[in-house]
N, C-alpha and C positions, 0 to 999 in steps of 0.2 A: 504494500500500500504506500503510495507516495506520501512524503512528509508535507504537512501544511506549511504555507509560507511563514517563515520565522519560527518554525518548530525547533525543538531541542536538537534533533538529528541534523537539520540543515545548519543551525548555528554552530554545532560542534564541528561539522565538516568544514565550514568557512574558517573556523579558528585553526584547524589542522592545515588547511591550504593557505593560510595567511591572506585571505581574500578581503579586499577592501569593500566589497558589496555587503558585508555583514551589517554595516550601519543602516543602510536602507532597508535590509531585510528585517531588522529589529524594529525600527521606527514605524514601518508601514504595516507591521503585523496587526491583525484585528484583535488579538488577544489583549486582555486587560494589562495595564502597565505593571501591576503587582505580579502577575504570572510571568511576564517577560523578565522582570527583575529577578525573580526566583530562579528561573532557568539560567540566566546569565551568571548570577552569583554562584550557583552550583557548579557550572562549567568552569568559572574562573577559579574557584577554590581548588578544583581538581588540577587545573594547569599549574597553579602555584605549588601545589604539593608535589607535582612531577618535575618542578624546576624548569618548566617550559616557558621561558621568558617571552619568546615571540608569540606563542599562543595566548599567554596571559595579556600581552599588550594588545593583540588583535581583539580580544573580548572586551578589554577595558575601553577601547575606542568606541564600541557600541554601548557600553554600560553608562559612560559619563553623560552623553546627551539624553539618554532615557532617564537617568537619575534626576537630572535638572528638570526635565519635562514633568516627571512624577511629582517633585516637590513644588513646582510652580502652581500645581492645581490645589495645593493646600493653603490654609491660612498662614500668615507670617509666623505666628507663634508655634503652630503645629509643625511647620516646615523646619523651623530652627531646632526643635527638640528631636525630630526624626533625623535630621542631617547630622547632629552631634552624636546621636546613638550610632549612626552608620559609620562615622569617623572612628569611634571607639572600637567598633567591631572589625572594621576592615583596615584601619591604619597599620596595625602590626603586620598584617598579611602583605600589604603593599611594600612595607619596609623590608620584607624578607626576600623580595625579588628586585633585581636591577633592570634597567632599561635594556631592551633586547640588543641594541647596538653595542652595549658594553659586555653583555653575556656571550654573544656570538655574532660577530659582524657579518657572517655568511648566512645567518637565518634571521631575517628581519621582518618586522610587521609592516603593513602597508605605509604607515606614517614615516617610519624610519627609511623605507626605500625611497620615499619622496623627499628626503632630507627635511622633514618636519619634526617638531618635538614629539618624543615618544609618549604615548598615552599614559604610561606608568608614571611619568613625571608631571602629569597634569591634574591628578586627582585632588591635590590640595586646593587649587583654584576653583574647581567645580564644586567641591564640598563647601567652600566659603560662600559661593554664589547661591547655593541651596539654603544655607543657614542664615544668611544676612541679605536683606533687601533694603537698599537705600531709600530714604524718605524724601525726596524733592528738596524744597527750600526751607522746610521747618527744621527745628532743632533735632539733632540725631544723637541718641544716647549711646551709639556704638563707640564713638571716640570723639573727644573734644579737647581743644587746646586750653580752654578756660571756661569759666561758668560753672554751673551746678554739676556737670558731668565730667569735669576735669580730673577729679580724683576718684570718681565712682562711675565707670562706664563699662560697657559690655566687653570691650577688648581686655581691660585689666582683669575683669572677673573670669574671662575665659583662661587667661594665663594663670591666675590664682587657682582655678579649678582643675588645672592639669590638661586642658585641651591642647592638642598638638599645636605648638607655636607656629608651625608653617601654615596651618589653616587660619589661625588668628591673624597672622601677618597678611595672608591673602585677602582677608576681609577688609583690611585697611586699604589695600590696593583697589578693591571693588568700590570703596567709598571715594577714594581720590579720582578714580576713573569716572564715577558718576558726577562728581562736582565739575570735572572738566567738560563733560558732555552737556551740562546745563549752563555753561558759560561762566563758571566760578573758578577759573584757573588759579587766582590768587589764594582763595581759600584752600584749594587742593594742595598748593605749595606749602601753605602754613601747616596743614594737617600732616603732610609728609615730613616736614621739619621736626614737629613735636613727636611724631610717631617714631622716628629714628632715635630721638633722644630717650624715648621710652623703651628702646630695645628692639624695634622692628628690623628684621633682616631681609624682607622681601626685596628682590633686586629692582623691581619697578618703582617701589616707594623710595628706595635709596637713590635711584637715578634721579627721581623728581626732586628729592631733597638736595642732592649734589648740584643739580642745575641752579637751584636757588642760591646755594652758597657761592657758586662761581659766577653768578650773573654780573657782578661788578667788574669782572676780569682783572682784579687786583691779584698780584702774585701770592700774598699770604692766603687769600681766599681760594685760589686755584690749588695751592698745595694742600689746604685743608680738605677740599673736595677730593683730590687724588688719594689722600690718606684714608678718607672714609670709604671710597670705592675699593681700595686695596684690602681694607679690613674685612669688608663684606664678601668680596670675591673669594676669600679663603673658604667660605661655606659652600661653594658651588659643587665640589666633589665631581661626580660624573653626570650631573643633571643636563638634560638637553633642552630645558625650558628656554625659549628665545629671549626672555627678559634678561638672562645672564649675559647673552651676547651683546644686547643693547647696553647693559651697564659697563661691560668691558670696552665697548666703543666710546661711551661717554668718558670713561677714564682716560683713554688714549687721546681724545679730543682735548681734555683739560691739560694733559701733559704737553701736547703740542703748543697750546696757547701759553703755558708757563715757560716753555723753552724759548718761544719767540720773545716773550717779555725779558727773559734772562739775557738774551742776546742784545737787546736794546738798552738795558739798564745795568748799572753797577750799584753795589751797596756802599754807601758812604761809611767808611770805617769809624768816624767819630759819632755820627748821629744814628747810623743804622738805617737811614732812609734810602729809598731807591732814587737814583739820580740818572739822567740820560747819559749814556756812554759817549765820550768825546771821540772825535775822529783822530785827534792827536793829543799827546801828553803835554799840555800846556801847564805852566806853573799855576797852582791853585792857592798860593800863599795868601793872596788878597781876594780870593773868590767869595762871593756872597753865598751864605748858606741860610736857608730858612727851614724851620721845622716842618714836619709833615702836616698836611692839611687836616688830616684826621688822626686821632690818637687811638691806638689799639691797646686796650686794657689787658694787663697780664692776668694770670689765673688768680681768682679770689680765694682767700682763706675761708672756705665754707666747710662747715661741719656736716658731713654726709652720713646719714644713717646706714649701717651695714646690713640690717635685716638679719638673715640667717647667718651671714658671715660673722656677725658679732659673737655668736655663741662659741665660735672656734678660736677666738682671739683671747689671749691671757690678759693678766692685769696690766695696768699702765706701766710703761717702762720696758715691756717685752719687745724684742726685736720684731716680732710679727706685727704687733700693733703699729709700730713706727713704719714698717714696710707698707702695710695696708693703707695707712693714713697718707703716705706719699703717693701711692698709686691712685687713690681716690682724688687727691688734689689735681692729678693730671687728667682724670676722667670727667671732673665736674664741669668743665667747659663744653663738653660734647654730649653728655648724657645727663638725664635727671636721675632721681634716686631709684626709680624702677629700672632704668636702663643700666645704671651701675650695678645693681643687684644681679641682673641677667648677665652682664659682662663677666662677672666673677664666676658664673656657673656655665659659661660657654665653652664647649670642647674645642681645643685648638690643635691643629696639625703640628705646629712648631713645638708643642709640648707633648708630642707623642700621644695625642688623643685625650690628654688629661685637661682638666679645667684649672684656671689660676687658683681657685680656692683649694683644690686638691694639693697643689704644690705648697701653699702657705700653711696648711694644716698638717702637713707631713711631720713626723717626729724628728726627722733629720733636716728640717728646713734651715737653710743658710742664706741670708740676704746677698751674699757674694757668690752664690752658686750660679751655674749656667742657666738652670730653669728660672731663677729669680731675675737674672738679667734679661731673659727672653720676655718675661712678664713686663719688665720696665720698657722694653722696646715696643711691645704691643700698645702699652698705654701712651708712650711718647708720640706715637703716630697721630694721636687724637688730642694732644695736649692743648690747653688754652681755650678760652671762650671765643665766640665769634665776634669779630670787630663790628662796631656800630657803623651803620651806613649813613650817608648824607641824609639830612632831614627831608630832602626832596624825594628820597626813596630810590633804590636801585632795582626794585622789582623782585629781589630775592627774599625779602622778609617784610612783614607788615610794619607800618610806621609806628613809632612809639606813641603812647598816649600823652598828648601835650599837657593834659591836666594832671597826670599822675607822675609816677617816678620814672617812667620810661622802661620798665622792666618787663612789661607784658604788651602784646599786640593790641591795637585799638579794635574794638568790635565794630563790625560793619553795621551802620544804622539800618540798612535795608535788610539785614539778615544774611548770613553766610551759607546757610544750608547745613552747617556742621557744628554750630555753636549755639549756646543758649545763654540768656542773661542770668547772672548769679541771683 
């Protein structure tokens, strides 16, 4: 008896043949979406158990659009709960299999054959779109730079509840993408800037933040954007997500702009300011020098709460406490307290897969050891706060509130679509 269109036998055959028509066969099947999801998930679990990366990727390519279609028919609240339960169940399974181009470059899924991102690397973004739906121009409780949702928003609750940070970070990109689509690019840049300070590592969000940092085309800002990109690119591993390629291209663009500035300017040895490079070495004994037009503030002596890290640090005077305090002083200009907390618990390749807090809490910790120096190097790449822009604005950050202290961006009187009044 022939198999019905989109039946389990037909879908399994398409997966074995790495057939690209499996997506149309699944989406056009007359069976209910719940039945189609059960069939796909059963076949996908079997391919993952057999370590068939190409077969799993082929099935995932059909599963993700069906999953989004299924959750789109639910209410926002029900869709969020169902999507997060799906992430908890399938996240570990997806993490156990690599993209097919990494597992076997001779046995590829249809997407990898066409040089597109492998479906195995796309599940985070799809799960985020199922769990979070942006709200237009009204206040959005998913993430906010200030207002009532600044310290109590959905993103921070997801991180605190142990939701996969890649899904939470992808939700921030969904939010920024929506703001750009409705013409609020400035709000999207501001959300990206504060999201990175909170510890977001999504390459698209980081690229948007780096664009804002480097918008003034000043050499210190370009170098800060390059350091941010380099830090986040260490998390790429073998991902085929196209956002990683775009972040790498942005980093190379910043490096080229910085190199051209370096070729045109020299650093004054007395003032440290950039001065135009002279065509000849004339005597500068009586040359007029003026201070820089803008002053870049150094790192402030801010006391940063360590959260969980504080439990591992001994009494005052311990070398660990002094070491952690010095590292936090370097990070405070680039991350807020949530971002610093996540930075300490981020696994690093240069530390052989360990986190900085693992090194500091080791019984044989030595501030002069090689791992300790590597931690200093990681922190020094992001040292110092962001310099203030001209009052006319450079387009990289919101203008300071003229009525306040200038430490927080001014709220848009017409509404930003991502903030709410306190």
